[in-house]
PQR file with spaces between the fields and no chain letter, atoms N, CA, C, O and H, PARSE charges and radii, in Angstrom:
ATOM       1  N    MET     1      79.164   95.628  113.564 -0.4000 1.5000
ATOM       2  CA   MET     1      79.753   95.952  115.330 -0.0000 2.0000
ATOM       3  C    MET     1      81.240   96.255  115.192  0.5500 1.7000
ATOM       4  O    MET     1      81.930   95.477  114.532 -0.5500 1.4000
ATOM       5  N    ARG     2      81.885   97.518  115.865 -0.4000 1.5000
ATOM       6  CA   ARG     2      82.839   97.697  115.932 -0.0000 2.0000
ATOM       7  C    ARG     2      83.366   97.636  117.203  0.5500 1.7000
ATOM       8  O    ARG     2      82.799   98.028  118.223 -0.5500 1.4000
ATOM       9  H    ARG     2      81.325   98.150  116.401  0.4000 1.0000
ATOM      10  N    GLU     3      84.784   96.992  117.104 -0.4000 1.5000
ATOM      11  CA   GLU     3      85.982   97.031  118.249 -0.0000 2.0000
ATOM      12  C    GLU     3      86.938   97.313  118.628  0.5500 1.7000
ATOM      13  O    GLU     3      88.008   96.835  118.249 -0.5500 1.4000
ATOM      14  H    GLU     3      85.245   96.674  116.276  0.4000 1.0000
ATOM      15  N    ILE     4      86.791   98.151  119.461 -0.4000 1.5000
ATOM      16  CA   ILE     4      88.065   98.388  119.854 -0.0000 2.0000
ATOM      17  C    ILE     4      88.991   98.337  121.038  0.5500 1.7000
ATOM      18  O    ILE     4      88.294   98.769  121.956 -0.5500 1.4000
ATOM      19  H    ILE     4      85.922   98.539  119.769  0.4000 1.0000
ATOM      20  N    GLU     5      90.124   98.060  121.501 -0.4000 1.5000
ATOM      21  CA   GLU     5      90.880   98.050  122.634 -0.0000 2.0000
ATOM      22  C    GLU     5      90.495   98.974  123.721  0.5500 1.7000
ATOM      23  O    GLU     5      90.510  100.078  123.177 -0.5500 1.4000
ATOM      24  H    GLU     5      90.690   97.709  120.755  0.4000 1.0000
ATOM      25  N    GLY     6      90.151   99.135  124.987 -0.4000 1.5000
ATOM      26  CA   GLY     6      90.492   99.428  126.221 -0.0000 2.0000
ATOM      27  C    GLY     6      90.853   98.814  127.363  0.5500 1.7000
ATOM      28  O    GLY     6      90.762   97.589  127.433 -0.5500 1.4000
ATOM      29  H    GLY     6      90.139   98.238  125.429  0.4000 1.0000
ATOM      30  N    VAL     7      91.267   99.481  128.313 -0.4000 1.5000
ATOM      31  CA   VAL     7      91.145   99.280  130.049 -0.0000 2.0000
ATOM      32  C    VAL     7      90.661   99.570  130.625  0.5500 1.7000
ATOM      33  O    VAL     7      89.920  100.552  130.661 -0.5500 1.4000
ATOM      34  H    VAL     7      91.341  100.477  128.256  0.4000 1.0000
ATOM      35  N    TYR     8      90.908   98.771  131.357 -0.4000 1.5000
ATOM      36  CA   TYR     8      89.384   98.186  132.738 -0.0000 2.0000
ATOM      37  C    TYR     8      90.654   98.088  133.832  0.5500 1.7000
ATOM      38  O    TYR     8      91.435   97.137  133.810 -0.5500 1.4000
ATOM      39  H    TYR     8      91.510   97.973  131.328  0.4000 1.0000
ATOM      40  N    ASP     9      90.756   99.139  134.746 -0.4000 1.5000
ATOM      41  CA   ASP     9      90.998   99.388  136.542 -0.0000 2.0000
ATOM      42  C    ASP     9      90.572   99.484  137.168  0.5500 1.7000
ATOM      43  O    ASP     9      90.575  100.402  137.987 -0.5500 1.4000
ATOM      44  H    ASP     9      90.121   99.912  134.764  0.4000 1.0000
ATOM      45  N    GLY    10      89.725   98.195  137.083 -0.4000 1.5000
ATOM      46  CA   GLY    10      89.158   97.737  138.580 -0.0000 2.0000
ATOM      47  C    GLY    10      87.439   97.723  138.550  0.5500 1.7000
ATOM      48  O    GLY    10      86.618   96.849  138.825 -0.5500 1.4000
ATOM      49  H    GLY    10      89.722   97.449  136.417  0.4000 1.0000
ATOM      50  N    GLU    11      87.284   99.537  137.941 -0.4000 1.5000
ATOM      51  CA   GLU    11      86.179   99.350  137.602 -0.0000 2.0000
ATOM      52  C    GLU    11      85.098  100.576  136.879  0.5500 1.7000
ATOM      53  O    GLU    11      83.921  100.895  137.047 -0.5500 1.4000
ATOM      54  H    GLU    11      87.951  100.248  137.717  0.4000 1.0000
ATOM      55  N    THR    12      86.198  101.023  136.020 -0.4000 1.5000
ATOM      56  CA   THR    12      85.717  101.604  134.720 -0.0000 2.0000
ATOM      57  C    THR    12      86.654  101.391  133.830  0.5500 1.7000
ATOM      58  O    THR    12      87.806  101.762  134.055 -0.5500 1.4000
ATOM      59  H    THR    12      87.154  100.763  135.884  0.4000 1.0000
ATOM      60  N    VAL    13      86.198  100.559  132.313 -0.4000 1.5000
ATOM      61  CA   VAL    13      86.643  100.675  131.347 -0.0000 2.0000
ATOM      62  C    VAL    13      86.633  101.981  130.320  0.5500 1.7000
ATOM      63  O    VAL    13      85.589  102.470  129.889 -0.5500 1.4000
ATOM      64  H    VAL    13      85.262  100.258  132.131  0.4000 1.0000
ATOM      65  N    ARG    14      88.115  102.523  129.959 -0.4000 1.5000
ATOM      66  CA   ARG    14      88.256  102.875  129.489 -0.0000 2.0000
ATOM      67  C    ARG    14      88.365  102.800  127.300  0.5500 1.7000
ATOM      68  O    ARG    14      89.361  102.176  126.934 -0.5500 1.4000
ATOM      69  H    ARG    14      88.964  102.126  130.309  0.4000 1.0000
ATOM      70  N    PRO    15      88.000  103.027  126.815 -0.5600 1.5000
ATOM      71  CA   PRO    15      89.057  103.309  125.511  0.2800 2.0000
ATOM      72  C    PRO    15      90.111  103.978  125.210  0.5500 1.7000
ATOM      73  O    PRO    15      90.226  105.156  125.550 -0.5500 1.4000
ATOM      74  N    LEU    16      91.073  103.307  124.504 -0.4000 1.5000
ATOM      75  CA   LEU    16      92.310  103.499  124.425 -0.0000 2.0000
ATOM      76  C    LEU    16      92.071  104.524  122.913  0.5500 1.7000
ATOM      77  O    LEU    16      92.953  105.299  122.543 -0.5500 1.4000
ATOM      78  H    LEU    16      90.980  102.351  124.228  0.4000 1.0000
ATOM      79  N    GLU    17      90.714  104.357  122.143 -0.4000 1.5000
ATOM      80  CA   GLU    17      90.754  105.657  121.293 -0.0000 2.0000
ATOM      81  C    GLU    17      90.054  106.429  121.334  0.5500 1.7000
ATOM      82  O    GLU    17      89.227  106.235  122.225 -0.5500 1.4000
ATOM      83  H    GLU    17      89.997  103.728  122.444  0.4000 1.0000
ATOM      84  N    LYS    18      89.883  107.493  120.679 -0.4000 1.5000
ATOM      85  CA   LYS    18      88.526  108.887  121.149 -0.0000 2.0000
ATOM      86  C    LYS    18      87.393  108.000  120.015  0.5500 1.7000
ATOM      87  O    LYS    18      87.740  107.418  118.987 -0.5500 1.4000
ATOM      88  H    LYS    18      90.555  107.650  119.956  0.4000 1.0000
ATOM      89  N    LEU    19      86.009  108.113  120.554 -0.4000 1.5000
ATOM      90  CA   LEU    19      85.150  107.343  119.601 -0.0000 2.0000
ATOM      91  C    LEU    19      84.304  107.913  119.748  0.5500 1.7000
ATOM      92  O    LEU    19      83.861  108.057  120.887 -0.5500 1.4000
ATOM      93  H    LEU    19      85.727  108.587  121.389  0.4000 1.0000
ATOM      94  N    ASP    20      83.584  108.609  118.439 -0.4000 1.5000
ATOM      95  CA   ASP    20      82.645  109.736  118.030 -0.0000 2.0000
ATOM      96  C    ASP    20      80.944  108.839  117.932  0.5500 1.7000
ATOM      97  O    ASP    20      80.211  108.492  117.006 -0.5500 1.4000
ATOM      98  H    ASP    20      83.944  108.493  117.514  0.4000 1.0000
ATOM      99  N    VAL    21      80.885  108.729  119.713 -0.4000 1.5000
ATOM     100  CA   VAL    21      79.255  108.080  119.835 -0.0000 2.0000
ATOM     101  C    VAL    21      78.160  109.099  120.571  0.5500 1.7000
ATOM     102  O    VAL    21      78.441  110.232  120.962 -0.5500 1.4000
ATOM     103  H    VAL    21      81.480  109.011  120.466  0.4000 1.0000
ATOM     104  N    LYS    22      77.458  108.758  120.630 -0.4000 1.5000
ATOM     105  CA   LYS    22      76.693  109.675  121.848 -0.0000 2.0000
ATOM     106  C    LYS    22      76.879  108.692  123.034  0.5500 1.7000
ATOM     107  O    LYS    22      77.506  107.649  123.223 -0.5500 1.4000
ATOM     108  H    LYS    22      77.229  107.837  120.312  0.4000 1.0000
ATOM     109  N    PRO    23      76.014  109.531  123.780 -0.5600 1.5000
ATOM     110  CA   PRO    23      75.787  109.615  125.106  0.2800 2.0000
ATOM     111  C    PRO    23      74.679  108.090  125.641  0.5500 1.7000
ATOM     112  O    PRO    23      73.527  107.719  125.419 -0.5500 1.4000
ATOM     113  N    ASN    24      75.872  107.592  126.435 -0.4000 1.5000
ATOM     114  CA   ASN    24      74.399  106.239  126.711 -0.0000 2.0000
ATOM     115  C    ASN    24      74.205  105.737  125.753  0.5500 1.7000
ATOM     116  O    ASN    24      73.043  105.469  125.447 -0.5500 1.4000
ATOM     117  H    ASN    24      76.808  107.894  126.615  0.4000 1.0000
ATOM     118  N    THR    25      75.330  105.397  124.861 -0.4000 1.5000
ATOM     119  CA   THR    25      75.158  105.037  123.868 -0.0000 2.0000
ATOM     120  C    THR    25      75.615  102.729  124.528  0.5500 1.7000
ATOM     121  O    THR    25      76.569  102.336  125.199 -0.5500 1.4000
ATOM     122  H    THR    25      76.274  105.614  125.110  0.4000 1.0000
ATOM     123  N    ARG    26      74.559  101.968  123.976 -0.4000 1.5000
ATOM     124  CA   ARG    26      74.563  100.399  124.943 -0.0000 2.0000
ATOM     125  C    ARG    26      75.924   99.618  123.975  0.5500 1.7000
ATOM     126  O    ARG    26      75.822   99.405  122.767 -0.5500 1.4000
ATOM     127  H    ARG    26      73.784  102.287  123.431  0.4000 1.0000
ATOM     128  N    VAL    27      77.041   99.306  124.724 -0.4000 1.5000
ATOM     129  CA   VAL    27      77.870   98.835  124.391 -0.0000 2.0000
ATOM     130  C    VAL    27      77.975   97.128  125.107  0.5500 1.7000
ATOM     131  O    VAL    27      77.443   96.739  126.146 -0.5500 1.4000
ATOM     132  H    VAL    27      77.124   99.479  125.705  0.4000 1.0000
ATOM     133  N    ILE    28      78.703   96.469  124.302 -0.4000 1.5000
ATOM     134  CA   ILE    28      79.293   94.542  124.783 -0.0000 2.0000
ATOM     135  C    ILE    28      80.808   94.827  124.761  0.5500 1.7000
ATOM     136  O    ILE    28      81.574   95.191  123.869 -0.5500 1.4000
ATOM     137  H    ILE    28      79.136   96.786  123.458  0.4000 1.0000
ATOM     138  N    ILE    29      81.035   94.391  126.681 -0.4000 1.5000
ATOM     139  CA   ILE    29      82.308   94.794  126.885 -0.0000 2.0000
ATOM     140  C    ILE    29      82.723   93.352  127.250  0.5500 1.7000
ATOM     141  O    ILE    29      82.474   92.797  128.320 -0.5500 1.4000
ATOM     142  H    ILE    29      80.413   94.095  127.405  0.4000 1.0000
ATOM     143  N    MET    30      83.233   92.953  126.454 -0.4000 1.5000
ATOM     144  CA   MET    30      83.943   90.929  126.668 -0.0000 2.0000
ATOM     145  C    MET    30      85.573   91.271  126.961  0.5500 1.7000
ATOM     146  O    MET    30      86.303   92.097  126.412 -0.5500 1.4000
ATOM     147  H    MET    30      83.436   93.404  125.585  0.4000 1.0000
ATOM     148  N    PHE    31      85.848   90.323  128.027 -0.4000 1.5000
ATOM     149  CA   PHE    31      87.546   89.965  128.782 -0.0000 2.0000
ATOM     150  C    PHE    31      88.309   88.883  128.412  0.5500 1.7000
ATOM     151  O    PHE    31      88.030   87.800  128.925 -0.5500 1.4000
ATOM     152  H    PHE    31      85.255   89.652  128.473  0.4000 1.0000
ATOM     153  N    PRO    32      88.965   88.934  127.843 -0.5600 1.5000
ATOM     154  CA   PRO    32      89.868   88.070  126.934  0.2800 2.0000
ATOM     155  C    PRO    32      90.022   86.448  128.369  0.5500 1.7000
ATOM     156  O    PRO    32      90.005   86.802  129.548 -0.5500 1.4000
ATOM     157  N    VAL    33      90.090   85.621  128.208 -0.4000 1.5000
ATOM     158  CA   VAL    33      89.567   84.628  128.845 -0.0000 2.0000
ATOM     159  C    VAL    33      91.749   84.262  129.594  0.5500 1.7000
ATOM     160  O    VAL    33      92.180   83.857  130.673 -0.5500 1.4000
ATOM     161  H    VAL    33      90.103   85.333  127.251  0.4000 1.0000
ATOM     162  N    ASP    34      92.278   84.598  128.590 -0.4000 1.5000
ATOM     163  CA   ASP    34      93.335   84.141  129.355 -0.0000 2.0000
ATOM     164  C    ASP    34      94.481   84.539  128.104  0.5500 1.7000
ATOM     165  O    ASP    34      94.334   84.516  126.882 -0.5500 1.4000
ATOM     166  H    ASP    34      91.927   84.927  127.713  0.4000 1.0000
ATOM     167  N    LYS    35      95.629   84.896  128.914 -0.4000 1.5000
ATOM     168  CA   LYS    35      96.427   85.950  128.431 -0.0000 2.0000
ATOM     169  C    LYS    35      96.676   85.694  127.033  0.5500 1.7000
ATOM     170  O    LYS    35      96.653   86.662  126.273 -0.5500 1.4000
ATOM     171  H    LYS    35      95.748   84.915  129.906  0.4000 1.0000
ATOM     172  N    GLU    36      96.969   84.259  126.459 -0.4000 1.5000
ATOM     173  CA   GLU    36      97.028   83.964  125.056 -0.0000 2.0000
ATOM     174  C    GLU    36      96.170   84.128  124.042  0.5500 1.7000
ATOM     175  O    GLU    36      96.680   84.190  122.923 -0.5500 1.4000
ATOM     176  H    GLU    36      96.988   83.472  127.076  0.4000 1.0000
ATOM     177  N    ARG    37      94.626   84.242  124.154 -0.4000 1.5000
ATOM     178  CA   ARG    37      94.248   84.919  123.398 -0.0000 2.0000
ATOM     179  C    ARG    37      94.341   86.501  123.634  0.5500 1.7000
ATOM     180  O    ARG    37      94.106   87.186  122.638 -0.5500 1.4000
ATOM     181  H    ARG    37      94.212   84.192  125.063  0.4000 1.0000
ATOM     182  N    SER    38      94.691   87.246  124.962 -0.4000 1.5000
ATOM     183  CA   SER    38      94.956   88.401  124.392 -0.0000 2.0000
ATOM     184  C    SER    38      95.737   88.989  123.986  0.5500 1.7000
ATOM     185  O    SER    38      95.630   90.189  123.736 -0.5500 1.4000
ATOM     186  H    SER    38      94.882   86.690  125.771  0.4000 1.0000
ATOM     187  N    ARG    39      96.906   88.190  123.777 -0.4000 1.5000
ATOM     188  CA   ARG    39      98.238   88.619  122.838 -0.0000 2.0000
ATOM     189  C    ARG    39      97.841   88.080  121.619  0.5500 1.7000
ATOM     190  O    ARG    39      98.774   88.176  120.822 -0.5500 1.4000
ATOM     191  H    ARG    39      96.992   87.215  123.980  0.4000 1.0000
ATOM     192  N    ALA    40      96.724   87.480  121.060 -0.4000 1.5000
ATOM     193  CA   ALA    40      96.997   87.432  119.684 -0.0000 2.0000
ATOM     194  C    ALA    40      95.442   87.799  119.429  0.5500 1.7000
ATOM     195  O    ALA    40      94.815   87.027  118.704 -0.5500 1.4000
ATOM     196  H    ALA    40      95.966   87.402  121.708  0.4000 1.0000
ATOM     197  N    ALA    41      94.897   88.714  119.872 -0.4000 1.5000
ATOM     198  CA   ALA    41      93.975   89.729  119.451 -0.0000 2.0000
ATOM     199  C    ALA    41      94.280   90.611  119.680  0.5500 1.7000
ATOM     200  O    ALA    41      93.277   91.291  119.897 -0.5500 1.4000
ATOM     201  H    ALA    41      95.406   89.342  120.461  0.4000 1.0000
ATOM     202  N    THR    42      95.653   91.502  119.875 -0.4000 1.5000
ATOM     203  CA   THR    42      95.930   92.387  119.694 -0.0000 2.0000
ATOM     204  C    THR    42      97.618   92.341  118.782  0.5500 1.7000
ATOM     205  O    THR    42      98.325   93.340  118.654 -0.5500 1.4000
ATOM     206  H    THR    42      96.468   90.950  119.698  0.4000 1.0000
ATOM     207  N    ALA    43      97.924   91.150  118.324 -0.4000 1.5000
ATOM     208  CA   ALA    43      98.984   91.268  117.482 -0.0000 2.0000
ATOM     209  C    ALA    43      98.821   91.482  116.012  0.5500 1.7000
ATOM     210  O    ALA    43      98.394   90.633  115.230 -0.5500 1.4000
ATOM     211  H    ALA    43      97.350   90.338  118.429  0.4000 1.0000
ATOM     212  N    GLN    44      99.175   92.618  115.726 -0.4000 1.5000
ATOM     213  CA   GLN    44      99.582   92.890  114.188 -0.0000 2.0000
ATOM     214  C    GLN    44     100.040   91.349  113.223  0.5500 1.7000
ATOM     215  O    GLN    44     101.056   90.690  113.441 -0.5500 1.4000
ATOM     216  H    GLN    44      99.522   93.308  116.361  0.4000 1.0000
ATOM     217  N    THR    45      98.944   91.024  112.103 -0.4000 1.5000
ATOM     218  CA   THR    45      99.252   90.389  111.432 -0.0000 2.0000
ATOM     219  C    THR    45      99.737   90.448  109.785  0.5500 1.7000
ATOM     220  O    THR    45      98.842   89.933  109.115 -0.5500 1.4000
ATOM     221  H    THR    45      98.118   91.559  111.926  0.4000 1.0000
ATOM     222  N    ARG    46     100.898   90.924  108.908 -0.4000 1.5000
ATOM     223  CA   ARG    46     101.405   91.128  108.290 -0.0000 2.0000
ATOM     224  C    ARG    46     101.425   90.276  107.372  0.5500 1.7000
ATOM     225  O    ARG    46     101.622   89.091  107.643 -0.5500 1.4000
ATOM     226  H    ARG    46     101.625   91.343  109.452  0.4000 1.0000
ATOM     227  N    LEU    47     101.163   90.837  105.691 -0.4000 1.5000
ATOM     228  CA   LEU    47     100.601   89.912  105.027 -0.0000 2.0000
ATOM     229  C    LEU    47     101.512   88.829  104.446  0.5500 1.7000
ATOM     230  O    LEU    47     100.963   87.893  103.865 -0.5500 1.4000
ATOM     231  H    LEU    47     101.003   91.800  105.471  0.4000 1.0000
ATOM     232  N    GLU    48     103.304   88.865  104.572 -0.4000 1.5000
ATOM     233  CA   GLU    48     104.116   88.261  104.408 -0.0000 2.0000
ATOM     234  C    GLU    48     104.138   87.220  105.458  0.5500 1.7000
ATOM     235  O    GLU    48     104.375   86.097  105.013 -0.5500 1.4000
ATOM     236  H    GLU    48     103.750   89.626  105.043  0.4000 1.0000
ATOM     237  N    ASP    49     103.879   87.328  107.255 -0.4000 1.5000
ATOM     238  CA   ASP    49     103.232   86.163  107.835 -0.0000 2.0000
ATOM     239  C    ASP    49     102.462   85.207  106.779  0.5500 1.7000
ATOM     240  O    ASP    49     102.908   84.068  106.637 -0.5500 1.4000
ATOM     241  H    ASP    49     103.687   88.240  107.617  0.4000 1.0000
ATOM     242  N    VAL    50     101.540   85.532  106.169 -0.4000 1.5000
ATOM     243  CA   VAL    50     100.545   85.011  106.178 -0.0000 2.0000
ATOM     244  C    VAL    50     100.132   84.467  104.110  0.5500 1.7000
ATOM     245  O    VAL    50      99.060   83.981  103.751 -0.5500 1.4000
ATOM     246  H    VAL    50     101.178   86.457  106.285  0.4000 1.0000
ATOM     247  N    ALA    51     101.429   84.787  103.093 -0.4000 1.5000
ATOM     248  CA   ALA    51     101.373   85.216  102.421 -0.0000 2.0000
ATOM     249  C    ALA    51     101.259   83.247  101.330  0.5500 1.7000
ATOM     250  O    ALA    51     100.893   82.835  100.230 -0.5500 1.4000
ATOM     251  H    ALA    51     102.300   85.182  103.384  0.4000 1.0000
ATOM     252  N    GLY    52     101.794   82.757  102.494 -0.4000 1.5000
ATOM     253  CA   GLY    52     102.497   81.247  101.767 -0.0000 2.0000
ATOM     254  C    GLY    52     101.113   80.126  101.752  0.5500 1.7000
ATOM     255  O    GLY    52     100.781   79.060  101.233 -0.5500 1.4000
ATOM     256  H    GLY    52     102.091   83.092  103.388  0.4000 1.0000
ATOM     257  N    CYS    53     100.637   81.069  102.604 -0.4000 1.5000
ATOM     258  CA   CYS    53      99.069   80.244  102.043 -0.0000 2.0000
ATOM     259  C    CYS    53      98.298   80.480  101.102  0.5500 1.7000
ATOM     260  O    CYS    53      97.136   80.075  101.083 -0.5500 1.4000
ATOM     261  H    CYS    53     100.906   81.935  103.025  0.4000 1.0000
ATOM     262  N    LEU    54      98.882   81.229  100.107 -0.4000 1.5000
ATOM     263  CA   LEU    54      97.562   81.895   99.289 -0.0000 2.0000
ATOM     264  C    LEU    54      98.011   80.630   97.601  0.5500 1.7000
ATOM     265  O    LEU    54      97.298   80.339   96.640 -0.5500 1.4000
ATOM     266  H    LEU    54      99.826   81.558  100.122  0.4000 1.0000
ATOM     267  N    TYR    55      99.535   80.185   97.967 -0.4000 1.5000
ATOM     268  CA   TYR    55     100.083   79.376   96.629 -0.0000 2.0000
ATOM     269  C    TYR    55      99.572   78.707   96.434  0.5500 1.7000
ATOM     270  O    TYR    55      99.267   78.023   97.412 -0.5500 1.4000
ATOM     271  H    TYR    55     100.113   80.421   98.748  0.4000 1.0000
ATOM     272  N    ASN    56      98.930   78.201   94.910 -0.4000 1.5000
ATOM     273  CA   ASN    56      97.727   77.091   94.605 -0.0000 2.0000
ATOM     274  C    ASN    56      98.595   76.459   93.358  0.5500 1.7000
ATOM     275  O    ASN    56      98.849   77.113   92.346 -0.5500 1.4000
ATOM     276  H    ASN    56      99.177   78.756   94.116  0.4000 1.0000
ATOM     277  N    ASP    57      98.946   75.326   93.530 -0.4000 1.5000
ATOM     278  CA   ASP    57      99.734   75.248   91.883 -0.0000 2.0000
ATOM     279  C    ASP    57      98.659   74.106   91.397  0.5500 1.7000
ATOM     280  O    ASP    57      99.132   73.123   90.827 -0.5500 1.4000
ATOM     281  H    ASP    57      98.740   74.794   94.352  0.4000 1.0000
ATOM     282  N    GLY    58      97.594   74.161   91.543 -0.4000 1.5000
ATOM     283  CA   GLY    58      97.309   73.985   90.492 -0.0000 2.0000
ATOM     284  C    GLY    58      96.052   73.871   89.527  0.5500 1.7000
ATOM     285  O    GLY    58      96.468   73.486   88.434 -0.5500 1.4000
ATOM     286  H    GLY    58      97.210   74.960   92.006  0.4000 1.0000
ATOM     287  N    PRO    59      94.639   74.061   89.505 -0.5600 1.5000
ATOM     288  CA   PRO    59      93.785   74.180   88.773  0.2800 2.0000
ATOM     289  C    PRO    59      92.834   75.842   89.699  0.5500 1.7000
ATOM     290  O    PRO    59      92.787   75.987   90.921 -0.5500 1.4000
ATOM     291  N    ALA    60      92.389   76.556   88.944 -0.4000 1.5000
ATOM     292  CA   ALA    60      91.997   77.161   89.897 -0.0000 2.0000
ATOM     293  C    ALA    60      90.418   76.909   90.558  0.5500 1.7000
ATOM     294  O    ALA    60      89.543   76.360   89.888 -0.5500 1.4000
ATOM     295  H    ALA    60      92.428   76.438   87.952  0.4000 1.0000
ATOM     296  N    ARG    61      90.271   77.212   91.442 -0.4000 1.5000
ATOM     297  CA   ARG    61      88.773   76.693   92.480 -0.0000 2.0000
ATOM     298  C    ARG    61      87.673   77.627   92.064  0.5500 1.7000
ATOM     299  O    ARG    61      87.921   78.778   91.705 -0.5500 1.4000
ATOM     300  H    ARG    61      90.982   77.658   91.986  0.4000 1.0000
ATOM     301  N    THR    62      86.673   77.221   92.104 -0.4000 1.5000
ATOM     302  CA   THR    62      85.070   77.854   91.465 -0.0000 2.0000
ATOM     303  C    THR    62      84.688   77.534   92.904  0.5500 1.7000
ATOM     304  O    THR    62      84.900   76.678   93.764 -0.5500 1.4000
ATOM     305  H    THR    62      86.471   76.286   92.396  0.4000 1.0000
ATOM     306  N    LEU    63      83.941   78.786   92.698 -0.4000 1.5000
ATOM     307  CA   LEU    63      83.172   79.014   94.409 -0.0000 2.0000
ATOM     308  C    LEU    63      82.407   77.908   94.890  0.5500 1.7000
ATOM     309  O    LEU    63      82.016   77.860   96.057 -0.5500 1.4000
ATOM     310  H    LEU    63      83.768   79.481   92.000  0.4000 1.0000
ATOM     311  N    ASP    64      82.072   76.624   93.674 -0.4000 1.5000
ATOM     312  CA   ASP    64      81.451   75.408   94.234 -0.0000 2.0000
ATOM     313  C    ASP    64      81.684   74.273   94.546  0.5500 1.7000
ATOM     314  O    ASP    64      81.094   73.293   95.001 -0.5500 1.4000
ATOM     315  H    ASP    64      82.389   76.664   92.726  0.4000 1.0000
ATOM     316  N    ASP    65      83.353   74.779   93.992 -0.4000 1.5000
ATOM     317  CA   ASP    65      84.534   73.814   95.321 -0.0000 2.0000
ATOM     318  C    ASP    65      84.590   74.357   96.077  0.5500 1.7000
ATOM     319  O    ASP    65      84.403   73.627   97.051 -0.5500 1.4000
ATOM     320  H    ASP    65      83.833   75.575   93.622  0.4000 1.0000
ATOM     321  N    MET    66      84.801   75.639   96.464 -0.4000 1.5000
ATOM     322  CA   MET    66      85.026   76.357   97.940 -0.0000 2.0000
ATOM     323  C    MET    66      83.667   75.817   99.035  0.5500 1.7000
ATOM     324  O    MET    66      83.671   75.493  100.223 -0.5500 1.4000
ATOM     325  H    MET    66      84.953   76.231   95.673  0.4000 1.0000
ATOM     326  N    GLU    67      82.603   75.899   98.041 -0.4000 1.5000
ATOM     327  CA   GLU    67      81.468   75.830   99.390 -0.0000 2.0000
ATOM     328  C    GLU    67      81.559   74.093   99.633  0.5500 1.7000
ATOM     329  O    GLU    67      81.453   73.674  100.786 -0.5500 1.4000
ATOM     330  H    GLU    67      82.600   76.162   97.076  0.4000 1.0000
ATOM     331  N    ALA    68      81.705   73.383   98.791 -0.4000 1.5000
ATOM     332  CA   ALA    68      81.948   72.142   99.123 -0.0000 2.0000
ATOM     333  C    ALA    68      82.403   71.790  100.301  0.5500 1.7000
ATOM     334  O    ALA    68      81.912   71.116  101.207 -0.5500 1.4000
ATOM     335  H    ALA    68      81.791   73.725   97.855  0.4000 1.0000
ATOM     336  N    ALA    69      83.787   72.540  100.125 -0.4000 1.5000
ATOM     337  CA   ALA    69      85.015   72.399  101.358 -0.0000 2.0000
ATOM     338  C    ALA    69      84.852   72.570  102.417  0.5500 1.7000
ATOM     339  O    ALA    69      84.916   71.815  103.388 -0.5500 1.4000
ATOM     340  H    ALA    69      84.186   73.087   99.389  0.4000 1.0000
ATOM     341  N    ILE    70      84.533   74.002  102.269 -0.4000 1.5000
ATOM     342  CA   ILE    70      83.414   74.064  103.864 -0.0000 2.0000
ATOM     343  C    ILE    70      82.249   73.315  104.423  0.5500 1.7000
ATOM     344  O    ILE    70      81.901   73.070  105.578 -0.5500 1.4000
ATOM     345  H    ILE    70      84.481   74.615  101.481  0.4000 1.0000
ATOM     346  N    GLU    71      81.786   73.046  103.330 -0.4000 1.5000
ATOM     347  CA   GLU    71      80.703   72.150  104.223 -0.0000 2.0000
ATOM     348  C    GLU    71      80.755   70.872  103.903  0.5500 1.7000
ATOM     349  O    GLU    71      79.734   70.193  104.018 -0.5500 1.4000
ATOM     350  H    GLU    71      82.068   73.245  102.392  0.4000 1.0000
ATOM     351  N    ARG    72      82.152   70.216  103.366 -0.4000 1.5000
ATOM     352  CA   ARG    72      82.745   68.934  104.037 -0.0000 2.0000
ATOM     353  C    ARG    72      83.221   69.009  105.530  0.5500 1.7000
ATOM     354  O    ARG    72      82.706   68.466  106.507 -0.5500 1.4000
ATOM     355  H    ARG    72      82.981   70.768  103.273  0.4000 1.0000
ATOM     356  N    GLY    73      84.283   69.783  105.471 -0.4000 1.5000
ATOM     357  CA   GLY    73      84.599   70.736  107.048 -0.0000 2.0000
ATOM     358  C    GLY    73      83.388   70.883  107.766  0.5500 1.7000
ATOM     359  O    GLY    73      83.585   70.528  108.928 -0.5500 1.4000
ATOM     360  H    GLY    73      84.701   70.225  104.677  0.4000 1.0000
ATOM     361  N    ALA    74      82.259   71.238  107.590 -0.4000 1.5000
ATOM     362  CA   ALA    74      81.507   71.158  108.738 -0.0000 2.0000
ATOM     363  C    ALA    74      80.979   70.012  108.954  0.5500 1.7000
ATOM     364  O    ALA    74      80.479   69.895  110.073 -0.5500 1.4000
ATOM     365  H    ALA    74      82.099   71.527  106.646  0.4000 1.0000
ATOM     366  N    ARG    75      80.900   68.907  108.107 -0.4000 1.5000
ATOM     367  CA   ARG    75      80.355   67.893  108.927 -0.0000 2.0000
ATOM     368  C    ARG    75      81.377   66.561  109.509  0.5500 1.7000
ATOM     369  O    ARG    75      81.029   65.608  110.205 -0.5500 1.4000
ATOM     370  H    ARG    75      81.307   69.002  107.198  0.4000 1.0000
ATOM     371  N    GLU    76      82.785   66.890  108.933 -0.4000 1.5000
ATOM     372  CA   GLU    76      84.038   66.092  109.597 -0.0000 2.0000
ATOM     373  C    GLU    76      83.524   67.062  111.130  0.5500 1.7000
ATOM     374  O    GLU    76      83.094   66.340  112.028 -0.5500 1.4000
ATOM     375  H    GLU    76      83.068   67.664  108.367  0.4000 1.0000
ATOM     376  N    ARG    77      83.552   68.486  111.417 -0.4000 1.5000
ATOM     377  CA   ARG    77      83.912   68.750  112.965 -0.0000 2.0000
ATOM     378  C    ARG    77      82.262   68.072  113.366  0.5500 1.7000
ATOM     379  O    ARG    77      82.255   67.727  114.547 -0.5500 1.4000
ATOM     380  H    ARG    77      83.902   69.073  110.687  0.4000 1.0000
ATOM     381  N    ARG    78      81.288   67.886  112.863 -0.4000 1.5000
ATOM     382  CA   ARG    78      80.027   67.735  113.645 -0.0000 2.0000
ATOM     383  C    ARG    78      80.147   65.913  113.842  0.5500 1.7000
ATOM     384  O    ARG    78      79.526   65.131  114.563 -0.5500 1.4000
ATOM     385  H    ARG    78      81.294   68.166  111.903  0.4000 1.0000
ATOM     386  N    SER    79      80.777   65.804  113.265 -0.4000 1.5000
ATOM     387  CA   SER    79      81.076   64.036  113.493 -0.0000 2.0000
ATOM     388  C    SER    79      82.101   63.478  114.619  0.5500 1.7000
ATOM     389  O    SER    79      82.279   62.266  114.745 -0.5500 1.4000
ATOM     390  H    SER    79      81.281   66.439  112.679  0.4000 1.0000
């Protein structure tokens, strides 16, 4: 699925970039619930803003370790 930004003027939704699609192509239009989500969806995130979370001072994690952590987190959310 492709995601683009657009503008709604009360009657028509207009994309902010030109699309190379056939006429009558089916689309799904979603409106942000509030301004906070709207700002978050359009904000540019730089690598420098999130690179701190990549640091690990311990041993390398295996794929099994990561999958177990995801499963643990899912169980915690359900309970």
